[in-house]
C-alpha positions in Angstrom: 2.8 -75.7 62.4 6.4 -74.5 63.2 8.0 -77.2 61.1 6.1 -76.0 58.0 7.1 -72.4 58.8 10.8 -73.5 58.9 10.5 -75.5 55.7 8.9 -72.6 53.8 11.5 -70.1 55.3 14.5 -72.3 54.2 13.0 -72.7 50.7 12.6 -68.9 50.3 16.1 -68.3 51.6 17.6 -70.8 49.1 15.5 -69.6 46.2 16.4 -66.0 46.8 20.1 -66.3 47.9 21.4 -68.9 45.5 19.2 -67.9 43.4 17.2 -70.9 42.4 13.9 -69.7 40.9 11.2 -72.4 40.3 11.8 -72.4 36.5 15.5 -73.3 37.1 15.3 -75.9 39.9 13.6 -77.5 42.9 13.9 -77.3 46.6 12.6 -80.6 48.0 11.9 -82.0 51.5 11.3 -85.6 50.3 13.3 -88.6 51.5 16.2 -88.8 48.9 15.8 -92.5 48.2 16.3 -94.3 44.8 12.7 -93.9 43.6 12.7 -90.2 44.4 16.1 -89.7 42.7 15.0 -91.5 39.5 12.3 -89.0 38.8 14.6 -85.9 39.1 15.2 -84.0 35.9 16.3 -80.6 37.2 18.8 -79.1 39.7 17.5 -79.9 43.1 18.5 -79.0 46.7 17.1 -81.5 49.1 16.5 -80.8 52.8 15.4 -84.1 54.3 14.2 -83.6 57.9 15.5 -86.8 59.6 15.4 -85.9 63.3 13.3 -83.8 65.7 14.2 -83.5 69.3 14.2 -81.1 72.3 17.1 -78.8 72.1 19.6 -78.5 75.0 19.2 -74.7 74.7 17.4 -73.2 77.6 13.7 -72.3 77.2 13.1 -68.7 76.1 11.9 -66.1 78.7 8.2 -65.6 79.2 6.7 -63.2 76.7 4.2 -60.4 77.0 2.1 -58.6 74.4 -0.9 -56.4 74.0 -3.7 -58.4 72.4 -6.1 -57.3 69.7 -8.6 -56.2 72.3 -6.0 -54.0 74.1 -5.5 -56.3 77.0 -2.1 -57.5 78.2 -1.4 -61.2 77.5 1.5 -63.4 78.5 2.9 -66.8 77.4 5.0 -69.1 79.6 8.5 -70.0 78.3 8.5 -72.1 75.1 10.5 -75.3 74.8 13.3 -75.2 72.2 13.2 -77.8 69.5 16.1 -78.9 67.3 15.3 -80.0 63.7 18.1 -81.8 61.8 18.0 -81.6 58.0 20.3 -83.7 55.7 21.1 -81.2 53.0 22.2 -82.5 49.6 22.4 -81.3 46.0 21.2 -83.2 42.9 22.2 -82.4 39.3 23.1 -84.1 36.0 26.8 -84.6 37.0 28.8 -85.0 40.2 30.7 -81.8 39.3 27.4 -79.8 39.0 26.2 -81.3 42.3 29.4 -80.3 44.1 29.1 -76.8 42.7 25.5 -76.5 43.8 26.2 -78.0 47.2 29.1 -75.5 47.6 26.8 -72.6 46.8 24.3 -73.8 49.4 27.1 -74.0 52.0 28.3 -70.5 51.1 24.8 -69.1 51.6 24.1 -70.9 54.9 27.6 -70.7 56.5 27.3 -67.0 57.0 23.7 -67.2 58.3 23.3 -67.7 62.1 19.6 -67.1 62.1 16.9 -67.5 59.6 16.1 -64.0 58.4 12.6 -62.8 59.3 11.9 -61.7 55.7 11.8 -65.3 54.7 9.2 -66.3 57.3 5.5 -66.0 57.3 4.4 -64.3 60.5 6.7 -63.4 63.3 8.4 -66.2 65.3 8.4 -66.2 69.1 12.2 -66.1 69.1 15.1 -66.0 66.6 15.4 -69.2 64.6 19.0 -70.4 64.9 20.9 -72.2 62.1 24.1 -74.2 62.5 26.2 -76.9 60.8 26.3 -80.1 62.8 29.3 -82.2 63.5 29.0 -85.9 62.6 31.3 -87.8 64.9 29.4 -91.1 64.8 28.9 -91.1 61.0 25.2 -90.6 61.3 25.0 -89.2 57.8 26.4 -92.5 56.5 23.6 -94.4 58.4 20.9 -92.2 57.0 22.0 -92.7 53.4 22.2 -96.5 54.1 18.7 -96.4 55.7 17.3 -94.6 52.6 18.8 -97.3 50.3 21.0 -94.8 48.5 24.6 -94.4 47.9 26.7 -92.2 50.1 26.5 -88.6 48.7 28.1 -85.3 49.5 25.9 -83.7 52.1 25.8 -81.9 55.5 23.5 -81.7 58.4 21.9 -78.4 59.2 20.5 -77.9 62.7 17.6 -75.5 63.1 16.7 -74.5 66.6 13.2 -73.1 67.0 10.7 -72.5 69.9 7.8 -74.9 69.8 4.5 -73.1 69.7 3.4 -75.2 72.6 1.6 -72.8 74.9 -1.3 -70.4 74.2 -1.4 -66.7 75.1 -3.4 -66.1 78.3 -4.8 -62.9 79.7 -2.5 -61.4 82.3 -4.0 -60.8 85.7 -4.8 -57.1 86.3 -2.0 -55.1 87.9 -2.2 -54.4 91.6 -3.5 -50.9 92.1 -3.3 -50.6 95.9 -2.9 -52.8 98.9 -5.2 -52.5 101.9 -4.8 -54.2 105.2 -8.1 -55.6 106.4 -8.1 -55.9 110.1 -10.7 -56.1 112.7 -10.5 -54.7 116.1 -9.0 -57.0 118.7 -11.7 -57.7 121.2 -10.8 -56.4 124.7 -11.1 -58.8 127.4 -13.3 -57.6 130.1 -11.7 -57.3 133.5 -12.4 -60.2 135.9 -14.7 -59.4 138.7 
């Protein structure tokens, strides 16, 4: 579920901040291969999710809340997951693509976390956004694997807590401590 939450949040962010309303262009999450590109007829920002892995960020602290029934609940720390999106722009000309890609970069470069107003529900922790370095030319490999030409693009990393553990009822708080002892039997004196 959390991947869909992220996809929807990124789409709302781009549609609002660029702006890119539905009547003007598309935000797509499809693999940008030749067949997909051939059917495009409008401005399109593509966010292709090509890698999902556990993040090296430490797990987030355990969480507490009051449930709907008024009882205290807790959740053990959630593992952090890193989603890698290949972000590209598609338009009628290379110049238009570069302008659209530049606008996307301008909007995302100043955003360290995905704002909550673009998310449905409330996430368990802030959702971090960052540009990825590409020292091994992974982007080139992805474009080659998709059967497409190398295209202006960048990798966006999104780090999010996986919704891996359920909320459980917290044990009741300790109200008092009693020592339960029994009298030590006395030894009777030897006769």
